[in-house]
C-alpha beads as a LAMMPS data file, in Angstrom:
LAMMPS data file: protein, C-alpha beads

433 atoms
432 bonds

1 atom types
1 bond types

-500.0 500.0 xlo xhi
-500.0 500.0 ylo yhi
-500.0 500.0 zlo zhi

Masses

1 110.0

Atoms # bond

1 1 1 -360.294 12.738 -278.888
2 1 1 -357.363 12.935 -280.981
3 1 1 -357.093 12.704 -284.595
4 1 1 -354.134 10.437 -287.061
5 1 1 -351.722 13.179 -288.295
6 1 1 -348.154 12.307 -289.882
7 1 1 -345.502 14.912 -291.081
8 1 1 -345.210 15.226 -295.047
9 1 1 -343.316 17.334 -297.075
10 1 1 -345.595 19.783 -299.185
11 1 1 -344.231 18.159 -302.504
12 1 1 -345.294 14.213 -301.334
13 1 1 -348.739 15.545 -300.047
14 1 1 -349.509 17.471 -303.771
15 1 1 -349.504 13.816 -305.055
16 1 1 -351.970 12.738 -302.702
17 1 1 -355.424 12.773 -304.744
18 1 1 -358.442 13.726 -303.304
19 1 1 -361.514 11.655 -301.626
20 1 1 -363.633 9.948 -304.194
21 1 1 -367.278 10.679 -303.749
22 1 1 -369.148 7.664 -303.132
23 1 1 -373.225 7.661 -302.305
24 1 1 -374.278 6.647 -298.576
25 1 1 -374.930 3.149 -297.985
26 1 1 -377.768 1.755 -295.979
27 1 1 -377.250 1.347 -292.323
28 1 1 -376.013 -1.615 -290.929
29 1 1 -379.410 -2.040 -288.270
30 1 1 -377.041 -4.056 -285.786
31 1 1 -375.166 -0.741 -284.779
32 1 1 -378.588 0.771 -283.730
33 1 1 -378.931 -1.407 -280.778
34 1 1 -375.511 -1.685 -279.815
35 1 1 -374.943 2.025 -279.798
36 1 1 -378.129 2.360 -278.211
37 1 1 -376.629 0.128 -275.475
38 1 1 -373.077 1.928 -274.844
39 1 1 -374.989 5.765 -275.208
40 1 1 -377.420 4.423 -272.219
41 1 1 -374.106 4.046 -270.227
42 1 1 -372.399 7.017 -271.489
43 1 1 -375.569 9.114 -270.611
44 1 1 -376.689 7.908 -267.520
45 1 1 -374.747 10.425 -265.102
46 1 1 -376.275 12.820 -267.073
47 1 1 -379.828 12.365 -266.227
48 1 1 -380.572 12.402 -270.028
49 1 1 -384.520 12.697 -270.815
50 1 1 -386.325 13.506 -273.953
51 1 1 -389.425 15.916 -273.993
52 1 1 -391.604 15.415 -276.990
53 1 1 -393.743 17.098 -279.077
54 1 1 -395.810 16.485 -282.580
55 1 1 -393.920 13.047 -282.445
56 1 1 -397.033 10.904 -282.874
57 1 1 -397.468 12.384 -286.705
58 1 1 -394.300 11.058 -287.830
59 1 1 -394.998 7.376 -289.174
60 1 1 -392.773 4.585 -288.292
61 1 1 -390.973 3.835 -291.488
62 1 1 -391.343 7.362 -292.824
63 1 1 -387.793 9.092 -293.522
64 1 1 -387.124 12.298 -291.853
65 1 1 -384.845 15.639 -291.963
66 1 1 -383.522 15.876 -288.354
67 1 1 -382.350 19.442 -287.433
68 1 1 -380.358 19.594 -284.028
69 1 1 -378.434 22.519 -282.588
70 1 1 -374.641 21.966 -281.912
71 1 1 -372.985 22.551 -277.966
72 1 1 -370.640 19.679 -277.300
73 1 1 -369.616 16.101 -278.793
74 1 1 -372.094 14.964 -276.400
75 1 1 -374.671 15.472 -279.253
76 1 1 -373.655 12.798 -281.451
77 1 1 -374.470 10.292 -278.094
78 1 1 -377.791 11.837 -277.900
79 1 1 -378.158 11.280 -281.832
80 1 1 -377.344 7.460 -281.174
81 1 1 -379.660 7.227 -278.038
82 1 1 -382.502 8.804 -279.613
83 1 1 -382.464 7.502 -283.352
84 1 1 -382.313 4.092 -282.226
85 1 1 -385.603 2.593 -283.607
86 1 1 -385.205 4.794 -286.961
87 1 1 -382.381 4.215 -289.614
88 1 1 -380.773 7.579 -289.606
89 1 1 -377.821 9.146 -291.880
90 1 1 -375.460 11.435 -289.636
91 1 1 -374.239 14.769 -292.013
92 1 1 -370.212 14.662 -290.819
93 1 1 -366.863 16.036 -291.499
94 1 1 -364.377 14.790 -293.604
95 1 1 -362.027 15.024 -290.321
96 1 1 -364.372 12.761 -288.427
97 1 1 -363.179 10.158 -291.177
98 1 1 -359.535 10.162 -290.322
99 1 1 -358.133 6.940 -289.081
100 1 1 -359.830 3.955 -287.451
101 1 1 -363.416 5.635 -287.235
102 1 1 -363.645 6.004 -291.277
103 1 1 -364.962 2.396 -291.947
104 1 1 -367.362 2.374 -288.878
105 1 1 -369.060 5.421 -289.946
106 1 1 -369.236 4.543 -293.323
107 1 1 -371.059 1.611 -291.889
108 1 1 -373.604 3.853 -289.997
109 1 1 -374.419 5.469 -293.109
110 1 1 -372.831 8.949 -292.088
111 1 1 -372.918 11.598 -295.447
112 1 1 -369.142 13.582 -295.382
113 1 1 -368.783 16.507 -296.092
114 1 1 -366.593 19.352 -296.025
115 1 1 -367.042 22.502 -292.958
116 1 1 -368.639 25.751 -294.747
117 1 1 -367.594 24.549 -297.962
118 1 1 -370.223 24.535 -301.089
119 1 1 -370.563 20.893 -302.083
120 1 1 -373.166 20.014 -304.482
121 1 1 -372.737 16.360 -303.537
122 1 1 -373.833 17.277 -300.035
123 1 1 -377.418 17.879 -301.188
124 1 1 -377.713 15.107 -303.629
125 1 1 -376.527 12.645 -301.214
126 1 1 -379.099 13.551 -298.871
127 1 1 -382.009 13.176 -301.523
128 1 1 -380.389 10.261 -302.185
129 1 1 -380.719 9.080 -298.759
130 1 1 -384.633 10.245 -298.088
131 1 1 -385.512 9.148 -301.679
132 1 1 -383.896 5.810 -302.251
133 1 1 -382.814 4.330 -299.417
134 1 1 -385.836 5.575 -297.667
135 1 1 -383.991 6.437 -294.229
136 1 1 -383.855 9.853 -292.253
137 1 1 -380.716 12.480 -292.123
138 1 1 -379.774 13.869 -289.256
139 1 1 -378.335 17.224 -289.775
140 1 1 -376.115 19.916 -287.501
141 1 1 -376.771 22.759 -289.812
142 1 1 -375.054 25.275 -287.353
143 1 1 -371.707 22.847 -288.727
144 1 1 -369.641 24.918 -285.833
145 1 1 -370.131 25.012 -281.971
146 1 1 -371.576 27.565 -280.396
147 1 1 -368.573 29.745 -278.956
148 1 1 -370.563 31.899 -276.493
149 1 1 -373.721 29.430 -275.773
150 1 1 -376.011 30.959 -278.393
151 1 1 -377.347 30.169 -281.933
152 1 1 -374.731 30.769 -284.702
153 1 1 -375.025 31.421 -288.418
154 1 1 -377.095 28.960 -290.402
155 1 1 -376.698 28.376 -294.180
156 1 1 -379.303 30.369 -296.282
157 1 1 -379.979 27.421 -298.305
158 1 1 -381.550 25.585 -295.681
159 1 1 -385.064 26.637 -296.379
160 1 1 -384.199 25.477 -300.078
161 1 1 -383.099 22.090 -298.900
162 1 1 -385.663 21.381 -297.400
163 1 1 -388.004 22.153 -299.728
164 1 1 -386.218 19.679 -302.306
165 1 1 -386.084 16.821 -299.767
166 1 1 -390.149 17.330 -299.381
167 1 1 -389.801 15.161 -296.075
168 1 1 -390.890 16.140 -292.434
169 1 1 -388.661 18.070 -290.553
170 1 1 -388.070 17.208 -286.756
171 1 1 -386.108 19.502 -284.582
172 1 1 -383.944 18.575 -281.693
173 1 1 -382.737 21.328 -279.123
174 1 1 -380.601 20.194 -276.510
175 1 1 -380.430 21.883 -273.000
176 1 1 -376.901 21.070 -270.913
177 1 1 -374.781 20.196 -273.347
178 1 1 -372.736 23.478 -273.904
179 1 1 -372.942 24.009 -270.055
180 1 1 -371.626 20.555 -269.396
181 1 1 -368.626 21.226 -271.907
182 1 1 -368.420 24.566 -273.043
183 1 1 -366.036 24.661 -276.146
184 1 1 -363.681 26.875 -274.362
185 1 1 -363.096 25.362 -271.405
186 1 1 -360.402 22.547 -272.750
187 1 1 -362.775 19.793 -272.366
188 1 1 -363.511 19.739 -268.289
189 1 1 -366.531 18.271 -267.368
190 1 1 -368.995 20.190 -265.215
191 1 1 -372.065 18.480 -263.459
192 1 1 -374.659 18.973 -265.689
193 1 1 -378.240 17.403 -266.147
194 1 1 -379.050 16.923 -269.964
195 1 1 -382.126 17.012 -271.409
196 1 1 -383.709 17.760 -275.020
197 1 1 -386.656 18.938 -276.825
198 1 1 -387.644 16.542 -279.810
199 1 1 -390.574 18.255 -281.883
200 1 1 -392.297 17.454 -285.123
201 1 1 -391.849 21.005 -286.983
202 1 1 -392.867 20.791 -290.367
203 1 1 -394.914 18.425 -292.668
204 1 1 -394.425 17.345 -295.991
205 1 1 -398.197 19.714 -296.495
206 1 1 -396.514 22.391 -294.626
207 1 1 -393.432 22.527 -297.129
208 1 1 -395.445 22.277 -300.357
209 1 1 -397.385 25.128 -299.068
210 1 1 -395.131 27.744 -297.862
211 1 1 -391.867 29.356 -299.658
212 1 1 -387.937 28.443 -299.264
213 1 1 -387.654 31.710 -297.511
214 1 1 -390.623 31.216 -295.361
215 1 1 -389.288 27.813 -294.290
216 1 1 -386.023 29.224 -293.400
217 1 1 -387.354 31.983 -291.368
218 1 1 -389.608 29.006 -289.330
219 1 1 -386.346 26.980 -289.155
220 1 1 -384.074 30.209 -287.969
221 1 1 -386.325 31.092 -285.071
222 1 1 -386.309 27.791 -283.795
223 1 1 -383.015 27.466 -283.514
224 1 1 -382.466 30.871 -281.471
225 1 1 -381.152 30.006 -278.079
226 1 1 -378.992 31.272 -275.397
227 1 1 -377.808 29.065 -273.435
228 1 1 -376.498 31.560 -270.159
229 1 1 -379.576 32.545 -269.863
230 1 1 -380.897 28.633 -269.704
231 1 1 -378.216 28.632 -266.910
232 1 1 -379.785 31.758 -265.195
233 1 1 -383.217 31.247 -265.427
234 1 1 -383.221 27.795 -264.275
235 1 1 -380.879 28.527 -261.751
236 1 1 -378.343 25.502 -262.751
237 1 1 -375.657 25.699 -260.523
238 1 1 -371.849 25.057 -261.743
239 1 1 -369.693 25.337 -258.856
240 1 1 -366.612 24.171 -260.471
241 1 1 -363.199 25.798 -259.515
242 1 1 -362.412 25.751 -263.290
243 1 1 -365.640 27.288 -265.061
244 1 1 -363.460 30.552 -266.461
245 1 1 -360.518 28.209 -267.372
246 1 1 -359.629 29.679 -270.855
247 1 1 -362.833 32.400 -271.267
248 1 1 -360.504 34.292 -272.900
249 1 1 -360.978 32.713 -275.972
250 1 1 -364.269 33.784 -276.459
251 1 1 -364.069 36.862 -274.583
252 1 1 -360.264 38.170 -276.112
253 1 1 -361.225 41.980 -275.961
254 1 1 -361.209 44.048 -272.615
255 1 1 -364.268 46.316 -272.974
256 1 1 -362.574 48.467 -270.454
257 1 1 -359.346 49.168 -271.974
258 1 1 -360.059 47.734 -275.354
259 1 1 -356.959 45.754 -275.826
260 1 1 -356.805 42.325 -277.465
261 1 1 -355.431 39.248 -276.491
262 1 1 -354.197 39.965 -273.139
263 1 1 -357.306 38.432 -271.249
264 1 1 -356.811 35.760 -268.973
265 1 1 -359.677 33.000 -267.681
266 1 1 -358.646 30.815 -265.324
267 1 1 -360.776 29.669 -262.223
268 1 1 -363.291 31.568 -261.416
269 1 1 -361.856 34.734 -263.172
270 1 1 -361.413 36.297 -265.929
271 1 1 -358.603 39.338 -266.005
272 1 1 -357.252 41.874 -268.342
273 1 1 -353.394 41.894 -268.049
274 1 1 -353.432 45.366 -269.605
275 1 1 -355.413 47.621 -267.298
276 1 1 -355.853 44.708 -264.640
277 1 1 -359.618 44.703 -264.627
278 1 1 -361.087 41.376 -263.601
279 1 1 -364.241 39.534 -263.508
280 1 1 -365.309 36.625 -261.756
281 1 1 -367.917 34.366 -263.397
282 1 1 -370.662 33.388 -261.111
283 1 1 -372.116 29.829 -260.458
284 1 1 -375.567 30.598 -262.010
285 1 1 -373.385 31.794 -264.991
286 1 1 -372.776 35.783 -264.814
287 1 1 -370.232 38.048 -265.020
288 1 1 -369.500 40.323 -262.097
289 1 1 -366.963 42.913 -261.765
290 1 1 -364.423 41.840 -258.722
291 1 1 -364.040 45.434 -258.521
292 1 1 -365.805 48.882 -259.968
293 1 1 -367.950 49.217 -263.053
294 1 1 -369.410 45.819 -264.699
295 1 1 -369.557 46.254 -268.461
296 1 1 -371.450 43.502 -269.013
297 1 1 -372.828 40.693 -266.768
298 1 1 -373.820 38.304 -269.969
299 1 1 -371.142 36.194 -271.831
300 1 1 -373.977 36.678 -275.215
301 1 1 -373.989 40.426 -274.679
302 1 1 -369.738 40.698 -274.476
303 1 1 -369.201 38.665 -277.545
304 1 1 -371.735 40.658 -279.263
305 1 1 -369.932 43.788 -278.396
306 1 1 -366.644 41.883 -280.048
307 1 1 -368.501 41.070 -282.966
308 1 1 -369.817 45.421 -282.999
309 1 1 -366.266 46.071 -282.865
310 1 1 -364.647 43.977 -285.666
311 1 1 -367.483 45.345 -287.949
312 1 1 -366.279 48.974 -286.930
313 1 1 -362.768 47.852 -288.029
314 1 1 -363.501 46.014 -291.471
315 1 1 -365.458 49.465 -292.535
316 1 1 -362.463 51.589 -291.385
317 1 1 -359.873 49.054 -293.202
318 1 1 -357.920 48.662 -289.700
319 1 1 -358.471 44.803 -289.260
320 1 1 -355.769 42.700 -290.123
321 1 1 -355.057 39.268 -289.015
322 1 1 -351.633 38.426 -289.698
323 1 1 -349.894 35.180 -288.002
324 1 1 -347.560 32.731 -288.143
325 1 1 -349.126 29.181 -288.256
326 1 1 -348.409 25.441 -288.364
327 1 1 -350.006 24.096 -291.240
328 1 1 -352.264 20.774 -291.588
329 1 1 -353.968 19.496 -294.709
330 1 1 -356.162 16.959 -295.544
331 1 1 -357.698 15.854 -299.000
332 1 1 -358.745 12.495 -297.746
333 1 1 -359.610 10.823 -294.476
334 1 1 -356.442 8.346 -294.630
335 1 1 -354.683 11.087 -292.237
336 1 1 -354.016 14.631 -291.234
337 1 1 -351.042 15.566 -292.766
338 1 1 -348.893 18.589 -291.226
339 1 1 -347.226 19.998 -294.538
340 1 1 -345.078 22.980 -293.092
341 1 1 -345.070 26.469 -291.475
342 1 1 -346.592 29.560 -293.193
343 1 1 -348.393 32.906 -292.571
344 1 1 -352.058 33.250 -292.713
345 1 1 -353.272 36.934 -293.707
346 1 1 -357.018 37.819 -293.587
347 1 1 -358.211 41.340 -294.243
348 1 1 -361.199 42.859 -296.217
349 1 1 -359.693 41.011 -299.505
350 1 1 -360.140 37.688 -297.465
351 1 1 -357.724 35.139 -296.567
352 1 1 -354.619 34.663 -297.896
353 1 1 -352.050 31.746 -297.019
354 1 1 -348.500 31.253 -297.736
355 1 1 -345.752 28.754 -296.608
356 1 1 -344.212 25.365 -296.904
357 1 1 -341.029 27.468 -297.889
358 1 1 -342.597 29.177 -300.626
359 1 1 -344.831 26.438 -302.264
360 1 1 -347.843 27.290 -301.019
361 1 1 -350.172 30.314 -302.209
362 1 1 -353.569 30.001 -301.510
363 1 1 -356.397 32.479 -301.457
364 1 1 -360.024 32.520 -300.625
365 1 1 -362.170 35.510 -301.234
366 1 1 -365.166 36.938 -298.514
367 1 1 -367.591 35.194 -300.500
368 1 1 -366.314 31.825 -300.437
369 1 1 -368.591 31.121 -297.328
370 1 1 -371.032 32.729 -294.703
371 1 1 -369.056 31.460 -291.768
372 1 1 -365.380 30.134 -290.675
373 1 1 -364.274 26.856 -289.774
374 1 1 -362.777 28.052 -286.666
375 1 1 -362.004 25.945 -282.980
376 1 1 -360.690 25.856 -279.653
377 1 1 -358.560 22.873 -278.759
378 1 1 -359.016 21.095 -281.657
379 1 1 -358.498 17.541 -281.769
380 1 1 -356.032 18.366 -278.496
381 1 1 -353.917 19.779 -281.232
382 1 1 -354.633 23.755 -280.207
383 1 1 -356.492 26.339 -281.390
384 1 1 -357.424 26.604 -285.226
385 1 1 -358.808 28.181 -288.047
386 1 1 -359.270 26.364 -291.339
387 1 1 -359.987 27.346 -294.845
388 1 1 -360.106 25.679 -297.897
389 1 1 -362.397 24.248 -300.607
390 1 1 -363.465 21.111 -302.225
391 1 1 -360.052 20.064 -303.201
392 1 1 -358.171 20.269 -300.167
393 1 1 -358.785 21.711 -296.694
394 1 1 -355.822 23.587 -294.705
395 1 1 -355.904 23.687 -290.819
396 1 1 -354.073 26.890 -289.385
397 1 1 -352.729 26.486 -286.063
398 1 1 -351.532 30.012 -284.440
399 1 1 -347.954 29.480 -282.979
400 1 1 -347.494 32.694 -281.174
401 1 1 -350.997 35.277 -281.054
402 1 1 -353.066 34.383 -278.465
403 1 1 -357.128 34.036 -279.055
404 1 1 -357.753 34.522 -282.924
405 1 1 -359.737 32.148 -283.867
406 1 1 -363.177 33.365 -282.210
407 1 1 -362.331 36.924 -283.660
408 1 1 -361.621 35.680 -287.230
409 1 1 -364.951 33.759 -287.061
410 1 1 -366.614 36.683 -286.400
411 1 1 -364.871 38.878 -289.234
412 1 1 -365.423 36.336 -291.695
413 1 1 -369.317 36.251 -291.208
414 1 1 -369.533 40.243 -290.758
415 1 1 -366.988 40.595 -294.184
416 1 1 -369.619 37.935 -295.926
417 1 1 -372.514 40.262 -294.871
418 1 1 -370.519 43.405 -296.024
419 1 1 -369.248 41.999 -299.412
420 1 1 -372.809 40.630 -300.125
421 1 1 -374.270 44.132 -299.738
422 1 1 -373.652 46.225 -303.112
423 1 1 -371.916 49.230 -301.268
424 1 1 -370.604 50.061 -297.699
425 1 1 -368.908 52.662 -296.037
426 1 1 -364.660 53.057 -295.863
427 1 1 -364.971 55.166 -293.298
428 1 1 -360.852 55.099 -293.517
429 1 1 -361.361 56.882 -296.774
430 1 1 -364.515 58.604 -295.935
431 1 1 -365.950 56.937 -299.108
432 1 1 -368.572 54.208 -300.639
433 1 1 -367.019 51.191 -302.210

Bonds

1 1 1 2
2 1 2 3
3 1 3 4
4 1 4 5
5 1 5 6
6 1 6 7
7 1 7 8
8 1 8 9
9 1 9 10
10 1 10 11
11 1 11 12
12 1 12 13
13 1 13 14
14 1 14 15
15 1 15 16
16 1 16 17
17 1 17 18
18 1 18 19
19 1 19 20
20 1 20 21
21 1 21 22
22 1 22 23
23 1 23 24
24 1 24 25
25 1 25 26
26 1 26 27
27 1 27 28
28 1 28 29
29 1 29 30
30 1 30 31
31 1 31 32
32 1 32 33
33 1 33 34
34 1 34 35
35 1 35 36
36 1 36 37
37 1 37 38
38 1 38 39
39 1 39 40
40 1 40 41
41 1 41 42
42 1 42 43
43 1 43 44
44 1 44 45
45 1 45 46
46 1 46 47
47 1 47 48
48 1 48 49
49 1 49 50
50 1 50 51
51 1 51 52
52 1 52 53
53 1 53 54
54 1 54 55
55 1 55 56
56 1 56 57
57 1 57 58
58 1 58 59
59 1 59 60
60 1 60 61
61 1 61 62
62 1 62 63
63 1 63 64
64 1 64 65
65 1 65 66
66 1 66 67
67 1 67 68
68 1 68 69
69 1 69 70
70 1 70 71
71 1 71 72
72 1 72 73
73 1 73 74
74 1 74 75
75 1 75 76
76 1 76 77
77 1 77 78
78 1 78 79
79 1 79 80
80 1 80 81
81 1 81 82
82 1 82 83
83 1 83 84
84 1 84 85
85 1 85 86
86 1 86 87
87 1 87 88
88 1 88 89
89 1 89 90
90 1 90 91
91 1 91 92
92 1 92 93
93 1 93 94
94 1 94 95
95 1 95 96
96 1 96 97
97 1 97 98
98 1 98 99
99 1 99 100
100 1 100 101
101 1 101 102
102 1 102 103
103 1 103 104
104 1 104 105
105 1 105 106
106 1 106 107
107 1 107 108
108 1 108 109
109 1 109 110
110 1 110 111
111 1 111 112
112 1 112 113
113 1 113 114
114 1 114 115
115 1 115 116
116 1 116 117
117 1 117 118
118 1 118 119
119 1 119 120
120 1 120 121
121 1 121 122
122 1 122 123
123 1 123 124
124 1 124 125
125 1 125 126
126 1 126 127
127 1 127 128
128 1 128 129
129 1 129 130
130 1 130 131
131 1 131 132
132 1 132 133
133 1 133 134
134 1 134 135
135 1 135 136
136 1 136 137
137 1 137 138
138 1 138 139
139 1 139 140
140 1 140 141
141 1 141 142
142 1 142 143
143 1 143 144
144 1 144 145
145 1 145 146
146 1 146 147
147 1 147 148
148 1 148 149
149 1 149 150
150 1 150 151
151 1 151 152
152 1 152 153
153 1 153 154
154 1 154 155
155 1 155 156
156 1 156 157
157 1 157 158
158 1 158 159
159 1 159 160
160 1 160 161
161 1 161 162
162 1 162 163
163 1 163 164
164 1 164 165
165 1 165 166
166 1 166 167
167 1 167 168
168 1 168 169
169 1 169 170
170 1 170 171
171 1 171 172
172 1 172 173
173 1 173 174
174 1 174 175
175 1 175 176
176 1 176 177
177 1 177 178
178 1 178 179
179 1 179 180
180 1 180 181
181 1 181 182
182 1 182 183
183 1 183 184
184 1 184 185
185 1 185 186
186 1 186 187
187 1 187 188
188 1 188 189
189 1 189 190
190 1 190 191
191 1 191 192
192 1 192 193
193 1 193 194
194 1 194 195
195 1 195 196
196 1 196 197
197 1 197 198
198 1 198 199
199 1 199 200
200 1 200 201
201 1 201 202
202 1 202 203
203 1 203 204
204 1 204 205
205 1 205 206
206 1 206 207
207 1 207 208
208 1 208 209
209 1 209 210
210 1 210 211
211 1 211 212
212 1 212 213
213 1 213 214
214 1 214 215
215 1 215 216
216 1 216 217
217 1 217 218
218 1 218 219
219 1 219 220
220 1 220 221
221 1 221 222
222 1 222 223
223 1 223 224
224 1 224 225
225 1 225 226
226 1 226 227
227 1 227 228
228 1 228 229
229 1 229 230
230 1 230 231
231 1 231 232
232 1 232 233
233 1 233 234
234 1 234 235
235 1 235 236
236 1 236 237
237 1 237 238
238 1 238 239
239 1 239 240
240 1 240 241
241 1 241 242
242 1 242 243
243 1 243 244
244 1 244 245
245 1 245 246
246 1 246 247
247 1 247 248
248 1 248 249
249 1 249 250
250 1 250 251
251 1 251 252
252 1 252 253
253 1 253 254
254 1 254 255
255 1 255 256
256 1 256 257
257 1 257 258
258 1 258 259
259 1 259 260
260 1 260 261
261 1 261 262
262 1 262 263
263 1 263 264
264 1 264 265
265 1 265 266
266 1 266 267
267 1 267 268
268 1 268 269
269 1 269 270
270 1 270 271
271 1 271 272
272 1 272 273
273 1 273 274
274 1 274 275
275 1 275 276
276 1 276 277
277 1 277 278
278 1 278 279
279 1 279 280
280 1 280 281
281 1 281 282
282 1 282 283
283 1 283 284
284 1 284 285
285 1 285 286
286 1 286 287
287 1 287 288
288 1 288 289
289 1 289 290
290 1 290 291
291 1 291 292
292 1 292 293
293 1 293 294
294 1 294 295
295 1 295 296
296 1 296 297
297 1 297 298
298 1 298 299
299 1 299 300
300 1 300 301
301 1 301 302
302 1 302 303
303 1 303 304
304 1 304 305
305 1 305 306
306 1 306 307
307 1 307 308
308 1 308 309
309 1 309 310
310 1 310 311
311 1 311 312
312 1 312 313
313 1 313 314
314 1 314 315
315 1 315 316
316 1 316 317
317 1 317 318
318 1 318 319
319 1 319 320
320 1 320 321
321 1 321 322
322 1 322 323
323 1 323 324
324 1 324 325
325 1 325 326
326 1 326 327
327 1 327 328
328 1 328 329
329 1 329 330
330 1 330 331
331 1 331 332
332 1 332 333
333 1 333 334
334 1 334 335
335 1 335 336
336 1 336 337
337 1 337 338
338 1 338 339
339 1 339 340
340 1 340 341
341 1 341 342
342 1 342 343
343 1 343 344
344 1 344 345
345 1 345 346
346 1 346 347
347 1 347 348
348 1 348 349
349 1 349 350
350 1 350 351
351 1 351 352
352 1 352 353
353 1 353 354
354 1 354 355
355 1 355 356
356 1 356 357
357 1 357 358
358 1 358 359
359 1 359 360
360 1 360 361
361 1 361 362
362 1 362 363
363 1 363 364
364 1 364 365
365 1 365 366
366 1 366 367
367 1 367 368
368 1 368 369
369 1 369 370
370 1 370 371
371 1 371 372
372 1 372 373
373 1 373 374
374 1 374 375
375 1 375 376
376 1 376 377
377 1 377 378
378 1 378 379
379 1 379 380
380 1 380 381
381 1 381 382
382 1 382 383
383 1 383 384
384 1 384 385
385 1 385 386
386 1 386 387
387 1 387 388
388 1 388 389
389 1 389 390
390 1 390 391
391 1 391 392
392 1 392 393
393 1 393 394
394 1 394 395
395 1 395 396
396 1 396 397
397 1 397 398
398 1 398 399
399 1 399 400
400 1 400 401
401 1 401 402
402 1 402 403
403 1 403 404
404 1 404 405
405 1 405 406
406 1 406 407
407 1 407 408
408 1 408 409
409 1 409 410
410 1 410 411
411 1 411 412
412 1 412 413
413 1 413 414
414 1 414 415
415 1 415 416
416 1 416 417
417 1 417 418
418 1 418 419
419 1 419 420
420 1 420 421
421 1 421 422
422 1 422 423
423 1 423 424
424 1 424 425
425 1 425 426
426 1 426 427
427 1 427 428
428 1 428 429
429 1 429 430
430 1 430 431
431 1 431 432
432 1 432 433
């Protein structure tokens, strides 16, 4: 899937007005049976099945909050297929509105937001939807796709949001979507069947009785998953010869020589071009060294090790991202504008983006967000790191440095945790900050 883009000068872009907020509108009912028919056809090759638990508790005309894990673009097809009998409003990102899809999403009643940007309007729109429109809200609270097949960080305010909405909470947990089209694999489709567990998790009575912290804990426990373990436990065979293509986007650091940016995923192997160590990604989702020691046989374990490495670099003060980027920007859903070139830096002080012949200078503190909007092969443009605020979003595409999107997300998440703590140790200086 691509996005409408246009080249424009920074001066012209600065004149563009930000998107004007609009309340959600009632969903046009005609879309639901139409989308059901279309998604039946699209999901037919996947053998899609639903396993429902406790859904008889949800009344026919009762609005609810549907929380769903986010593994692949097919999640949206599953929502449309599953929810065809009930009016619903999907929380969508601003970039999904760009171009011809914008008016369609508006008719579908979608609620627009910006990834990892604090917006009070989002909560107000969700409350308006369930209280005034009397219709359900579908939300992917992880916001970003999973990189390593495990759950990503949830917003800390989710329990508070559930407490405010006071409507039943339904959890949709998909299986097979990540394995079928993992984000790192360049949109190559594998032959994997899909299924989803649909569970009535919290009643209005439960929500009244429990604190926001208790609700947060329940939701986080429900969101725990590991798609590679699911594949292994269920003996799902993925025999495609491209299954390790671009795996280096996720596993960017060699655990043997510790070199970063020299990994290459190609075919069924992952190779370090610095020390020569090579792993095979087996048909059942395990990693296996072709020679010698297998340091990690599970992709999420390798990814967690990289997180610990990033944390150590942050504590020592040695972490630094400093890369030349192509800069795109978004204020409203007319176009994604390419506004020039620049440099993106990230250290313990946060992000600093400069460019457009010296006209752009944007800083973002570590506390701006608990995570980072970074992506692989975003809208078929390239690997991307996005920062910004409610006025403007900047999408940065590294021009030369390889495989930095995953590390930047890990660093942003760890830096947020460290900054929230009253003190942390700077090992390079041997003292607490």
